[in-house]
C-alpha positions in Angstrom: 106.5 87.1 127.5 103.9 89.4 125.8 102.8 91.0 122.6 101.5 94.4 121.7 99.7 95.9 118.7 99.7 99.6 117.9 96.3 101.0 117.0 95.6 104.1 115.1 93.7 105.8 112.3 94.7 105.1 108.7 95.9 108.3 107.0 94.2 107.3 103.8 90.7 106.3 104.9 90.5 107.4 108.5 89.5 103.9 109.6 90.8 102.5 113.0 93.2 99.6 112.6 95.9 97.7 114.4 99.5 97.2 113.1 103.1 96.4 113.9 104.9 99.8 114.0 108.1 98.4 112.6 106.5 96.6 109.6 103.4 98.6 108.6 103.6 100.5 105.3 103.5 104.3 105.7 103.6 107.4 103.7 105.4 110.7 104.4 103.1 113.6 105.3 104.9 116.9 106.2 108.0 114.9 107.0 106.2 112.5 109.4 105.6 108.8 108.4 101.8 108.0 108.6 100.6 104.4 108.8 98.1 103.2 106.2 95.8 100.2 106.4 95.9 97.1 104.2 93.0 98.3 102.0 94.6 101.6 101.3 97.9 99.9 100.5 96.0 97.8 98.0 94.8 101.0 96.3 98.3 102.4 96.3 99.6 99.2 94.8 97.0 99.3 92.0 98.0 102.9 91.2 101.7 102.0 91.2 101.0 99.0 88.8 98.9 101.3 86.6 101.7 103.9 86.5 104.4 101.2 86.1 106.1 102.2 89.3 107.8 100.0 91.9 105.0 98.3 93.9 105.0 98.8 97.7 105.3 95.4 99.4 103.3 94.5 102.5 105.4 92.7 105.1 103.6 89.5 106.2 103.7 90.8 109.9 102.6 94.4 109.1 99.2 94.0 110.7 100.1 91.4 113.3 101.1 91.9 117.0 104.7 92.7 117.8 106.7 90.7 120.5 107.5 92.8 123.5 111.2 92.4 123.0 110.9 94.4 119.7 109.4 97.4 121.3 
């Protein structure tokens, strides 16, 4: 029994971070979903609230390891 975490660069701030690929918030860029870090999601949420748009929710496990059976 094991766990894994995907690592990559946030599309928004270019910082390296770890995430669960099935739960992490992402944005479409040229038709491809790009993962974004918790800090950048916070910025997006603030903009959404300001503009009275639906707010992107962060799954509680978005930045946690994923069980190997879910890969």
